[in-house]
DRENLOMAR-102506 format. One record per residue (C-alpha): residue in one letter; x, y negated, z. Coordinates in pm, 1 decimal. Example, Ala and Ser with C-alpha at 12.3 -4.5 7.8 and 13.67 -1.06 7.14 Angstrom:
<rs>
['a' [1230.0 450.0 780.0]]
['s' [1367.0 106.0 714.0]]
</rs>
This chain:
<rs>
['x' [21.1 -22.2 -13.8]]
['x' [126.8 -348.4 -125.6]]
['x' [160.1 -587.1 185.8]]
['x' [37.5 -938.5 99.9]]
['x' [182.4 -1282.3 260.0]]
['x' [123.9 -1621.5 142.0]]
['x' [409.1 -1836.1 4.0]]
['x' [516.3 -2139.4 -77.9]]
['x' [556.1 -2171.9 -438.7]]
['x' [552.6 -2551.9 -458.0]]
['x' [552.1 -2840.1 -237.3]]
['x' [210.9 -2888.1 -97.9]]
['x' [101.2 -2523.4 -308.8]]
['x' [61.4 -2186.8 -157.8]]
['x' [-7.2 -1879.1 -334.2]]
['x' [-150.2 -1555.7 -216.7]]
['x' [125.0 -1275.9 -338.3]]
['x' [213.4 -923.7 -341.6]]
['x' [524.6 -888.5 -136.5]]
['x' [629.6 -540.1 -161.6]]
['x' [564.0 -230.0 12.6]]
['x' [433.5 -204.6 408.6]]
['x' [769.4 -209.8 577.5]]
['x' [904.4 39.0 860.8]]
['x' [1018.5 -49.1 1144.6]]
['x' [1374.7 53.4 1251.1]]
['x' [1543.4 114.8 1592.5]]
['x' [1350.3 -109.3 1869.2]]
['x' [1123.9 -304.5 1631.6]]
['x' [771.0 -277.4 1540.8]]
['x' [523.1 -319.9 1206.6]]
['x' [253.5 -506.1 1355.9]]
['x' [-47.6 -545.9 1158.5]]
['x' [-156.9 -907.9 1176.1]]
['x' [-502.1 -1000.0 1267.6]]
['x' [-468.0 -1388.2 1289.2]]
['x' [-326.1 -1665.9 1253.8]]
['x' [-336.4 -1969.2 1433.6]]
['x' [-275.6 -2309.2 1228.4]]
['x' [-37.7 -2607.0 1317.2]]
['x' [43.1 -2943.0 1221.9]]
['x' [384.2 -2804.0 1159.7]]
['x' [279.3 -2580.3 884.7]]
['x' [131.2 -2897.9 682.6]]
['x' [455.8 -3062.6 707.1]]
['x' [666.9 -2717.0 578.1]]
['x' [448.3 -2673.1 304.1]]
['x' [452.2 -3018.0 208.3]]
['x' [802.0 -3006.8 227.0]]
['x' [785.4 -3357.1 455.0]]
['x' [1065.3 -3518.3 542.8]]
['x' [923.3 -3573.9 857.3]]
['x' [1006.7 -3168.3 953.4]]
['x' [1369.9 -3129.5 960.1]]
['x' [1419.1 -2801.5 789.6]]
['x' [1305.0 -2786.3 442.3]]
['x' [1113.6 -2458.2 317.9]]
['x' [1347.0 -2216.8 135.1]]
['x' [1122.2 -2121.4 -229.7]]
['x' [851.4 -1901.0 -189.1]]
['x' [887.5 -1942.4 228.3]]
['x' [619.9 -1744.7 409.6]]
['x' [441.5 -1998.0 626.2]]
['x' [277.8 -2018.7 1015.0]]
['x' [494.6 -1934.6 1331.6]]
['x' [167.8 -1811.9 1514.8]]
['x' [-19.3 -1532.4 1507.3]]
['x' [-116.1 -1242.6 1666.0]]
['x' [-205.4 -837.7 1614.5]]
['x' [-165.4 -471.7 1666.2]]
['x' [138.5 -289.5 1692.4]]
['x' [89.2 -11.3 1369.2]]
['x' [366.4 219.0 1397.0]]
['x' [721.9 159.7 1612.6]]
['x' [1095.4 279.6 1599.5]]
['x' [1331.9 469.7 1786.4]]
['x' [1398.4 312.0 2130.2]]
['x' [1112.6 67.9 2099.0]]
['x' [981.1 -70.3 2450.3]]
['x' [628.8 -146.3 2263.5]]
['x' [375.6 162.8 2191.5]]
['x' [122.6 142.0 1880.0]]
['x' [-140.3 -8.0 1933.7]]
['x' [-58.8 -238.8 2182.6]]
['x' [-214.6 -648.8 2127.6]]
['x' [47.3 -898.3 2107.1]]
['x' [117.9 -1244.8 2026.9]]
['x' [439.5 -1322.2 1785.6]]
['x' [715.6 -1486.5 1986.8]]
['x' [837.9 -1726.0 1676.1]]
['x' [1135.5 -1830.8 1796.7]]
['x' [1500.2 -1741.0 1955.1]]
['x' [1438.8 -1918.1 2312.1]]
['x' [1334.4 -1562.6 2534.2]]
['x' [1418.9 -1696.4 2875.5]]
['x' [1432.4 -2012.6 3122.9]]
['x' [1266.9 -2365.1 3060.6]]
['x' [1553.2 -2582.3 2936.4]]
['x' [1501.6 -2716.9 2615.4]]
['x' [1866.7 -2732.5 2518.2]]
['x' [1785.9 -2321.0 2489.3]]
['x' [1563.8 -2399.8 2161.0]]
['x' [1683.1 -2379.3 1802.8]]
['x' [1416.9 -2500.4 1593.1]]
['x' [1591.7 -2335.5 1299.7]]
['x' [1490.2 -1993.1 1440.9]]
['x' [1155.1 -2084.9 1418.8]]
['x' [916.7 -1850.8 1212.7]]
['x' [769.5 -1993.3 919.2]]
['x' [1016.0 -2281.6 828.6]]
['x' [1371.6 -2327.6 728.4]]
['x' [1509.0 -2010.0 614.0]]
['x' [1284.3 -1850.4 844.5]]
['x' [967.2 -1606.1 702.9]]
['x' [667.2 -1691.2 912.6]]
['x' [309.3 -1531.6 997.9]]
['x' [90.3 -1583.8 708.3]]
['x' [116.2 -1229.4 564.7]]
['x' [-76.3 -884.8 680.9]]
['x' [197.2 -685.2 787.9]]
['x' [549.9 -771.2 942.6]]
['x' [833.6 -640.1 1168.1]]
['x' [931.6 -765.3 1464.7]]
['x' [1231.4 -694.4 1747.8]]
['x' [1094.5 -629.7 2047.0]]
['x' [1199.2 -938.9 2202.3]]
['x' [952.8 -1133.3 1920.3]]
['x' [623.0 -1020.1 2099.2]]
['x' [409.2 -1116.8 2419.8]]
['x' [124.0 -892.0 2555.8]]
['x' [-212.3 -1034.0 2461.2]]
['x' [-437.1 -1111.4 2761.3]]
['x' [-718.2 -825.5 2810.4]]
['x' [-1037.1 -996.7 2697.4]]
['x' [-935.8 -1262.0 2447.4]]
['x' [-1041.0 -1177.8 2046.9]]
['x' [-707.7 -1181.9 1829.5]]
['x' [-856.9 -1533.9 1709.0]]
['x' [-829.1 -1622.1 2029.4]]
['x' [-477.2 -1498.1 2120.1]]
['x' [-368.0 -1606.3 1806.4]]
['x' [-346.5 -1966.3 1933.2]]
['x' [-156.6 -1914.4 2250.5]]
['x' [218.3 -1984.4 2143.5]]
['x' [217.7 -2367.1 2017.3]]
['x' [-68.7 -2525.8 2139.1]]
['x' [-108.4 -2299.7 2453.2]]
['x' [261.3 -2256.0 2581.2]]
['x' [333.8 -2655.1 2523.5]]
['x' [-24.9 -2757.8 2739.2]]
['x' [109.6 -2479.5 2975.5]]
['x' [451.6 -2606.4 3018.8]]
['x' [355.3 -2933.9 3049.5]]
['x' [79.7 -2877.7 3355.5]]
['x' [354.6 -2635.7 3530.1]]
['x' [714.2 -2696.7 3440.3]]
['x' [701.2 -3095.9 3356.5]]
['x' [753.2 -3222.6 3685.5]]
['x' [454.9 -3236.4 3854.9]]
['x' [289.5 -2943.6 4114.1]]
['x' [-37.1 -2922.0 3939.8]]
['x' [-309.2 -2769.7 4188.7]]
['x' [-607.2 -2875.8 4392.6]]
['x' [-527.8 -3250.8 4478.6]]
['x' [-395.8 -3336.2 4164.9]]
['x' [-558.5 -3555.3 3903.9]]
['x' [-425.3 -3496.6 3528.7]]
['x' [-547.7 -3710.6 3202.2]]
['x' [-584.6 -3574.5 2870.7]]
['x' [-587.2 -3733.8 2515.9]]
['x' [-881.6 -3593.9 2289.5]]
['x' [-952.1 -3263.9 2185.7]]
['x' [-723.8 -3070.7 1976.5]]
['x' [-546.0 -2769.9 2037.8]]
['x' [-314.1 -2909.4 2290.6]]
['x' [-530.5 -3114.5 2481.8]]
['x' [-808.1 -2833.8 2504.7]]
['x' [-545.3 -2648.4 2647.8]]
['x' [-468.8 -2852.9 2900.4]]
['x' [-778.6 -2908.6 3035.6]]
['x' [-888.7 -2565.7 2999.7]]
['x' [-556.6 -2476.3 3203.4]]
['x' [-549.4 -2768.9 3434.6]]
['x' [-865.6 -2691.6 3549.9]]
['x' [-853.9 -2332.3 3641.4]]
['x' [-592.7 -2474.6 3835.2]]
['x' [-760.0 -2652.3 4064.9]]
['x' [-674.1 -3011.3 3927.1]]
['x' [-917.2 -3244.5 3857.8]]
['x' [-920.5 -3359.7 3490.4]]
['x' [-1034.5 -3689.7 3308.7]]
['x' [-1035.1 -3614.0 2907.4]]
['x' [-1034.3 -3909.7 2669.8]]
['x' [-1186.0 -3824.8 2312.8]]
['x' [-1346.3 -4035.7 2044.2]]
['x' [-1717.3 -3909.8 2058.4]]
['x' [-1932.1 -3765.2 2338.4]]
['x' [-1990.7 -3442.8 2109.4]]
['x' [-1619.0 -3394.7 2201.8]]
['x' [-1610.8 -3495.2 2503.8]]
['x' [-1900.2 -3268.2 2609.1]]
['x' [-1618.5 -2972.6 2520.5]]
['x' [-1447.4 -3072.8 2708.9]]
['x' [-1622.7 -3107.9 2970.5]]
['x' [-1722.5 -2762.4 2931.4]]
['x' [-1415.2 -2667.2 2952.9]]
['x' [-1340.4 -2806.0 3251.1]]
['x' [-1301.6 -3172.7 3261.3]]
['x' [-1453.0 -3382.4 3528.9]]
['x' [-1446.9 -3697.5 3391.7]]
['x' [-1489.5 -3826.8 3070.9]]
['x' [-1440.6 -4124.9 2874.7]]
['x' [-1505.9 -4242.9 2512.3]]
['x' [-1229.4 -4465.1 2422.2]]
['x' [-1420.9 -4606.5 2140.2]]
['x' [-1710.8 -4680.3 2326.5]]
['x' [-1442.1 -4805.4 2651.1]]
['x' [-1144.0 -4882.3 2457.8]]
['x' [-994.8 -5030.8 2748.3]]
['x' [-1003.1 -4647.1 2872.7]]
['x' [-685.4 -4705.0 3171.3]]
['x' [-898.7 -4912.7 3367.9]]
['x' [-1165.9 -4671.4 3360.6]]
['x' [-939.6 -4425.5 3459.6]]
['x' [-835.3 -4620.6 3759.1]]
['x' [-1175.4 -4654.5 3831.7]]
['x' [-1189.8 -4279.9 3864.2]]
['x' [-886.3 -4270.7 4123.5]]
['x' [-956.6 -4494.3 4323.8]]
['x' [-713.3 -4743.1 4224.2]]
['x' [-446.6 -4520.5 4249.9]]
['x' [-357.7 -4391.3 3894.9]]
['x' [-317.3 -4000.2 3817.9]]
['x' [-39.4 -3764.9 3844.0]]
['x' [32.7 -3632.4 3545.4]]
['x' [-71.3 -3736.5 3185.8]]
['x' [-37.7 -3466.2 2884.2]]
['x' [14.6 -3747.1 2619.9]]
['x' [-14.6 -3618.7 2260.8]]
['x' [-81.7 -3974.1 2109.7]]
['x' [264.0 -4128.1 2180.8]]
['x' [348.3 -4496.2 2104.5]]
['x' [27.3 -4636.5 2013.0]]
['x' [-105.0 -4554.0 2319.6]]
['x' [209.0 -4514.4 2607.5]]
['x' [164.2 -4870.4 2733.7]]
['x' [-217.5 -4766.6 2862.2]]
['x' [-85.1 -4431.5 2953.9]]
['x' [136.7 -4585.6 3222.6]]
['x' [-94.9 -4802.0 3356.9]]
['x' [-335.7 -4488.8 3439.6]]
['x' [-34.0 -4311.0 3615.1]]
['x' [-12.2 -4335.9 3978.0]]
['x' [348.1 -4432.6 4144.3]]
['x' [585.8 -4162.9 4105.9]]
['x' [343.7 -3998.8 3799.8]]
['x' [439.4 -3828.4 3508.7]]
['x' [392.2 -3852.8 3161.7]]
['x' [454.0 -3561.8 2906.5]]
['x' [499.1 -3665.2 2530.1]]
['x' [382.8 -3332.6 2372.0]]
['x' [285.2 -3550.5 2042.9]]
['x' [305.9 -3794.7 1808.4]]
['x' [-52.9 -3835.0 1665.0]]
['x' [14.0 -4237.0 1607.9]]
['x' [-33.7 -4388.8 1310.5]]
['x' [282.7 -4591.9 1367.6]]
['x' [487.6 -4303.9 1583.2]]
['x' [815.1 -4539.7 1607.0]]
['x' [575.9 -4894.1 1721.9]]
['x' [776.7 -5060.6 1992.1]]
['x' [624.0 -5025.8 2353.7]]
['x' [721.2 -5251.6 2722.9]]
['x' [855.4 -4976.6 2909.4]]
['x' [900.7 -5206.1 3236.6]]
['x' [594.2 -5070.7 3381.2]]
['x' [809.3 -4735.5 3377.1]]
['x' [1106.0 -4856.6 3528.6]]
['x' [936.1 -5082.9 3828.2]]
['x' [665.5 -4820.0 3931.0]]
['x' [898.0 -4498.7 3900.2]]
['x' [683.6 -4364.1 3598.9]]
['x' [851.6 -4043.5 3449.8]]
['x' [852.8 -3951.1 3090.0]]
['x' [973.5 -3613.2 2943.9]]
['x' [939.3 -3446.3 2600.8]]
['x' [839.8 -3126.2 2588.7]]
['x' [799.4 -2839.9 2293.5]]
['x' [632.1 -2528.7 2309.8]]
['x' [819.6 -2308.5 2542.0]]
['x' [1078.4 -1988.4 2560.2]]
['x' [887.5 -1617.1 2573.2]]
['x' [957.2 -1616.3 2997.8]]
['x' [683.1 -1915.6 2920.0]]
['x' [443.2 -1707.4 2755.8]]
['x' [438.6 -1444.5 2930.9]]
['x' [390.0 -1667.8 3253.3]]
['x' [103.7 -1813.7 3054.2]]
['x' [-88.8 -1526.5 2939.2]]
['x' [-82.6 -1350.2 3308.3]]
['x' [-242.0 -1676.6 3375.8]]
['x' [-497.2 -1660.6 3153.9]]
['x' [-630.9 -1311.7 3232.1]]
['x' [-583.2 -1372.9 3578.3]]
['x' [-865.0 -1645.1 3537.5]]
['x' [-1058.1 -1476.9 3240.9]]
['x' [-987.9 -1775.1 3019.6]]
['x' [-1101.9 -1806.8 2656.1]]
['x' [-940.6 -2066.3 2437.2]]
['x' [-1129.3 -2318.0 2230.9]]
['x' [-1158.9 -2225.6 1870.4]]
['x' [-1246.1 -2506.1 1592.8]]
['x' [-1311.5 -2250.6 1288.4]]
['x' [-1215.3 -1909.6 1183.8]]
['x' [-1112.0 -1917.9 803.1]]
['x' [-1040.1 -1563.7 612.7]]
['x' [-704.6 -1503.0 480.1]]
['x' [-795.3 -1515.9 124.0]]
['x' [-870.4 -1882.7 230.1]]
['x' [-569.8 -2019.8 394.7]]
['x' [-512.0 -2277.9 130.7]]
['x' [-848.6 -2427.0 253.0]]
['x' [-780.4 -2409.4 626.9]]
['x' [-470.0 -2605.1 589.3]]
['x' [-715.5 -2859.1 441.8]]
['x' [-951.9 -2871.3 701.3]]
['x' [-640.1 -2914.0 962.8]]
['x' [-545.9 -3205.6 814.1]]
['x' [-884.4 -3398.7 806.5]]
['x' [-1018.8 -3185.0 1156.2]]
['x' [-1290.4 -3300.1 1341.5]]
['x' [-1385.9 -2998.9 1537.4]]
['x' [-1280.8 -2894.3 1866.8]]
['x' [-988.4 -2685.6 1894.0]]
['x' [-754.0 -2459.5 1654.6]]
['x' [-802.9 -2352.5 1329.0]]
['x' [-751.3 -2005.6 1300.7]]
['x' [-685.6 -1770.6 1002.9]]
['x' [-855.7 -1450.3 992.5]]
['x' [-621.5 -1141.4 847.2]]
</rs>
């Protein structure tokens, strides 16, 4: 049986091709039947050969970093077994929490490293994490990039998130939905901002205690201060960057932390006044996804709390290019997933 994969055949163009026979795993490897691929904004940059992404895709690269599936067969000495449900760990960062260990050149679906948008793939034993019980493959596929990014921001970003802490989130994209879900499960009070009451209803269902429509309340930082009795929040999970950072600073309490995990600003290099940061002790930092250790910790957390991530839309494998276009204009809360 032939293996099929989506390949970048020209900048901005994906083509579904046969990529040979289904491979066999070697020692300490598995053959994974991919069941779902979760899309990220990075995938658009890679497919488009955007200069905003630091590596250029080789000809006919298979894109996609996130995925989940079921192990079909294993090679000699593998610690996995056929039938295991797993999440792809798509880089060479296995342990710890130090960003210096992250090498963007090893991330699946970029540069010269083939990705997850295919029917079957060979993975080394270290490139997988057990999927939480109770999650569909579509849900599990969203866990690495969006989920691990939010998890690190909450639990490895310098703040002990739990009862008694207040977390501010922005929007209802993949990372923000995860941040709401995880923070609320940990017992924190979540204040969510978004552009519509409909999206805020999703935030409420995920666990947000306070909702702010930033279109009808453009000075939302004042509303945050009102909700917190003038103290501000302990943690902001900032997915916007320059466009909102000054408001985030005003909404953050003394000694609080802003973790920047995205750059959705129309002008990501807009000059900002950081004197508030300096004077009032607000810490800022940037976090990417994480190591396999982070993913394992998150998987256990989600299983313990029986959490289900927000999936916006699911596309069939044959419509992967349409799914990428939908990601560009995403209006529904959560993640876009391709079912394989």
